[in-house]
C-alpha positions as CSV (number, residue, x, y, z in Angstrom):
1,X,-9.5,23.9,-28.6
2,X,-6.7,22.3,-26.4
3,X,-5.1,24.7,-23.9
4,X,-1.4,24.1,-24.1
5,X,-0.2,22.6,-20.3
6,X,2.1,24.8,-18.1
7,X,4.0,22.1,-16.3
8,X,5.5,22.2,-12.7
9,X,7.8,20.2,-10.9
10,X,8.3,19.1,-7.6
11,X,11.5,18.6,-5.9
12,X,10.5,15.1,-4.9
13,X,9.6,13.9,-8.8
14,X,13.1,15.2,-9.7
15,X,14.5,13.4,-6.8
16,X,12.6,10.0,-8.1
17,X,13.4,10.9,-11.7
18,X,17.1,10.6,-10.9
19,X,16.5,7.5,-9.7
20,X,15.6,6.0,-12.6
21,X,17.4,3.9,-15.0
22,X,18.8,5.4,-18.2
23,X,16.0,4.0,-20.1
24,X,13.0,5.1,-17.8
25,X,14.6,8.5,-18.1
26,X,14.2,8.7,-21.9
27,X,10.6,7.3,-21.8
28,X,9.8,10.5,-19.2
29,X,11.5,12.4,-21.6
30,X,8.9,11.2,-24.3
31,X,6.2,11.2,-22.1
32,X,6.4,14.8,-21.3
33,X,6.7,15.7,-25.2
34,X,3.5,13.8,-25.9
35,X,1.9,15.5,-22.8
36,X,2.7,18.9,-23.5
37,X,1.2,18.6,-27.5
38,X,-2.1,17.3,-25.7
39,X,-2.9,16.6,-22.1
40,X,-5.9,15.0,-22.9
41,X,-4.8,12.3,-25.2
42,X,-6.2,9.1,-24.2
43,X,-2.9,7.2,-24.2
44,X,-2.1,9.8,-20.9
45,X,-4.2,7.3,-19.4
46,X,-5.1,9.2,-15.9
47,X,-6.2,7.4,-13.0
48,X,-7.2,8.3,-9.9
49,X,-5.9,6.7,-6.4
50,X,-8.5,5.4,-4.2
51,X,-8.7,5.9,-0.5
52,X,-5.9,8.8,-1.5
53,X,-5.8,12.0,0.8
54,X,-5.7,14.8,-2.0
55,X,-8.0,14.1,-4.2
56,X,-6.3,16.3,-7.1
57,X,-3.6,13.4,-7.2
58,X,-3.6,11.2,-10.4
59,X,-1.4,8.8,-11.8
60,X,-0.4,8.9,-15.6
61,X,1.0,6.4,-18.0
62,X,4.8,6.3,-19.0
63,X,4.8,2.8,-20.0
64,X,3.4,-0.8,-19.4
65,X,5.9,-0.7,-15.9
66,X,6.0,2.8,-14.9
67,X,3.7,5.8,-14.0
68,X,4.0,9.2,-13.0
69,X,2.1,11.4,-10.1
70,X,0.8,14.5,-10.8
71,X,-1.2,16.9,-9.1
72,X,-4.2,18.7,-11.3
73,X,-4.7,21.5,-8.8
74,X,-7.6,24.1,-10.7
75,X,-8.4,22.1,-13.5
76,X,-7.3,24.4,-15.9
77,X,-3.8,24.2,-17.9
78,X,-1.5,23.9,-15.1
79,X,0.0,20.2,-14.1
80,X,2.5,19.4,-11.2
81,X,4.5,16.3,-11.4
82,X,5.4,15.1,-8.2
83,X,6.7,11.8,-8.4
84,X,7.8,8.7,-10.9
85,X,8.1,5.2,-10.0
86,X,6.9,1.5,-10.8
87,X,3.2,1.2,-10.9
88,X,2.4,0.3,-7.3
89,X,5.2,2.0,-5.8
90,X,3.8,4.9,-7.2
91,X,0.4,4.2,-6.1
92,X,1.6,3.4,-2.9
93,X,4.1,6.4,-2.4
94,X,1.0,8.7,-3.2
95,X,-1.8,7.3,-1.1
96,X,-1.0,8.9,2.2
97,X,0.4,12.1,0.6
98,X,-1.0,16.0,0.7
99,X,0.0,18.4,-1.7
100,X,-0.2,21.9,0.4
101,X,1.1,25.0,-1.5
102,X,3.9,27.0,0.2
103,X,2.0,30.5,0.5
104,X,5.0,32.7,-0.5
105,X,6.3,30.9,-2.9
106,X,3.2,28.7,-4.9
107,X,5.8,25.9,-4.2
108,X,4.0,22.5,-4.1
109,X,5.0,21.0,-0.4
110,X,5.1,17.1,-0.1
111,X,3.5,16.1,3.2
112,X,3.5,12.7,4.3
113,X,0.5,11.8,7.1
114,X,1.9,9.3,9.0
115,X,5.1,11.6,9.9
116,X,2.7,14.9,10.6
117,X,0.8,12.4,13.4
118,X,4.5,11.0,14.3
119,X,6.2,14.8,14.5
120,X,2.5,15.8,16.3
121,X,2.3,13.2,18.9
122,X,6.1,13.7,19.9
123,X,5.2,17.3,20.1
124,X,2.3,16.7,22.6
125,X,4.8,14.6,24.7
126,X,7.6,17.1,24.8
127,X,4.8,19.9,25.5
128,X,3.7,17.9,28.3
129,X,7.6,17.4,29.8
130,X,8.3,21.1,29.3
131,X,9.1,23.1,32.4
132,X,5.9,25.7,32.7
133,X,8.1,28.6,32.5
134,X,10.1,27.5,29.3
135,X,9.8,29.9,26.6
136,X,8.2,28.4,23.4
137,X,10.6,29.2,20.3
138,X,8.0,30.8,18.7
139,X,5.7,32.2,20.6
140,X,5.6,35.8,19.5
141,X,4.6,34.8,15.6
142,X,0.9,34.0,15.0
143,X,-0.1,31.4,13.1
144,X,-0.3,33.2,10.0
145,X,3.4,34.2,10.0
146,X,4.6,30.9,10.7
147,X,2.6,29.5,7.5
148,X,4.0,32.5,5.5
149,X,7.5,30.7,6.7
150,X,6.7,27.7,5.0
151,X,5.2,25.5,7.9
152,X,2.1,23.5,6.9
153,X,-0.8,23.9,8.8
154,X,-1.1,20.4,9.8
155,X,2.7,21.0,11.4
156,X,1.9,24.0,13.4
157,X,1.4,21.5,16.8
158,X,4.5,20.8,16.5
159,X,6.3,24.3,15.9
160,X,4.5,25.5,18.7
161,X,5.8,22.8,21.1
162,X,9.3,23.6,20.3
163,X,11.4,25.5,23.1
164,X,14.8,25.2,22.0
165,X,17.1,24.9,18.8
166,X,18.0,21.7,19.5
167,X,14.1,20.7,19.7
168,X,13.7,22.5,16.0
169,X,16.8,20.0,14.7
170,X,14.9,16.8,15.8
171,X,11.7,18.2,14.3
172,X,13.8,18.9,10.9
173,X,13.2,15.6,8.9
174,X,9.4,16.2,9.2
175,X,9.2,19.4,8.2
176,X,9.6,20.7,4.5
177,X,13.1,21.9,3.8
178,X,12.6,25.0,3.5
179,X,10.3,25.8,6.4
180,X,13.4,24.6,8.4
181,X,15.5,26.8,6.8
182,X,13.4,29.9,7.3
183,X,12.3,28.5,11.0
184,X,16.6,28.4,11.7
185,X,17.1,32.0,10.9
186,X,14.3,33.2,12.9
187,X,15.5,30.9,16.0
188,X,19.1,31.2,15.5
189,X,19.5,34.8,14.3
190,X,16.3,36.6,15.3
191,X,15.1,37.5,11.9
192,X,11.4,38.3,10.9
193,X,10.0,36.3,8.3
194,X,10.7,38.3,5.6
195,X,14.0,38.5,6.2
196,X,14.6,34.8,7.1
197,X,12.6,34.0,3.6
198,X,14.9,35.9,2.0
199,X,17.9,34.5,3.7
200,X,16.7,30.9,2.8
201,X,16.5,32.0,-0.4
202,X,12.8,31.7,-0.7
203,X,11.5,32.9,-4.2
204,X,8.1,32.7,-5.9
205,X,8.4,29.8,-8.2
206,X,7.9,30.1,-12.2
207,X,6.4,27.8,-14.4
208,X,8.9,24.7,-15.2
209,X,10.3,23.9,-18.9
210,X,10.1,19.9,-18.1
211,X,11.8,19.1,-20.7
212,X,15.1,21.3,-20.4
213,X,15.2,20.7,-16.9
214,X,15.0,16.9,-17.3
215,X,18.2,16.9,-19.6
216,X,20.6,15.4,-17.7
C-alpha cells in the first residue's frame, strides 16, 4: 500500500516557481497531482545529485527540460520541495546547499555553503579587529538559545562575532530571514528568545497543500 505523501514547500521553491513561464507552472501543478497519487511511480524519476553536501537531496522530473529539487528527510511519507528550474540549473543550485530544520518551527532553511564560509571568514576578520573591551552582541545567550532563534549551527561563529546592530545588518544576507528578524528583536528591543520569536511571527509549520499554494 502506497502512503499518501505529505508535501511541504520551502520559500525557496515558491520563489523559483514564481520565476517560471506560465506553461511550466502548469506542468509543475500536473506533476504535483501525479506525485500525490503515487510518489513511488517510475515516472517521478528520482535522481541523486553526485557530490552534493546533503544526502537527502533528489531531483524529480517535471518534463524533459525541467526538474524539481526535493528532500525526503525521513524516508517516510514526508517530502519537501525546495527548488524548480532547468535540469542543469536545478542540479547546480542544489549541489552546494544544506537544508537544516528550524528547531522552533520545523521549517526547512536553505544554506549556501559558499556563503556560510564567506560569512564566517568575514566574522573572523572582524573579531580580530574588535577592541578587547567591546561587548559581544549576543554574549549572554547560549548556543542553544541562538539555534532556537533560527541561527543555523554553522553560522554561530558569525553571530558570536557581532558587537553592534550594524554588524547584524551586514550579516543579514547570510542568515535565513526568520533568524535575522528574531535576532533583530533581541538586539534592538532587548527581547528574550521566545518573545522575539513571537514578534517575528515565527510559528510551527503545518503540512502544505501544494496544489492550492501554487494556484496563482
